[in-house]
N, C-alpha and C positions, 0 to 999 in steps of 0.2 A: 643531770641525774647524779646522785652521789654514788660513790663506790659501794657503799653498803647495800643500796637497793639493787644495783647491778649484780653484786655478789649473791644476793638472795635469789634473784631471778635466774641466774646461771645454775645455782645449786638445785633449784626445783626443776629446771629443764634437763639437767644431767641425769636425774633419776628416771628410770623407766616407769611408764604409767602403771604397769602391772603391780609395782610395789606400792603405789599410792592408793590403789583400790583396797577396800576391805575384803580380804579373802574370806570366802565362806569356810566355816570351821565345822567339822563333825563334832557331835557331842562326845564327851569323854565316856568311857565304858561305864563308869558308875552312874552318870546321868542317864545314859541309855537304859541301863538296868532298872533304875528308879522309875523311869517313864513307862517301861514295859510292865513293871510290877503294878504300877498305879492303874494302867489300862486293864490289866488282867483282873485286878481286884474289883474295879468298877463294873466290868462285864459280869463277873461272878455274882456280885451283889444284885445287879439288875436281873440276872437269871433267877436268883432265889426269890426276889420280890415277885417276878412274873409267875413263878411256880405257886407261890402262896395265893396270889390273886386267882389263878386258874383253879386251884384246889378249892378255894372258898366259893367260886362261881359254880363249880361242879357240885359242891355240897348243897348250895341253894337250889340248884336244879333238881337234885335228888330229893330234897325235902319237899319241893313243890310237887314232884311226881307222887310222893308218898301221901301228901295231903289230898291231892286230887283223887287218888285211888281210894282213900278212905271215904271221901265225900261221895264218890260214885257208888261205893259199896253200901253206904248208909241209904242212899236213894233207892238202890235195888232192894234192900231189905224192907224199906217202908213200902215200896210198890208191891212186893210179894205179900207183906202183911195185909195190905189193903185188899189184894186179890183173895187172900185166904179168908178175911173177915166178910167180904162181900159175897163170897161163894161163887165167883165167876169162873 
């Protein structure tokens, strides 16, 4: 073995293994704030969309109830007119 290879092997052995590992790093404060801001914004937008969908669903249900009540009222009116005409 040449001295160069032995020197490289010794230098890598002399370093503690903890220094060779990639140490986990915490995100910087600005990165953390950006991430939290993004999450908050996305949750807010999702809540707004959900409210709009629920509002429109409620509006459709209310419209359906109004139409049904008008139809039943028309049927009642026709039935009463029929009774009045027939004299029963």
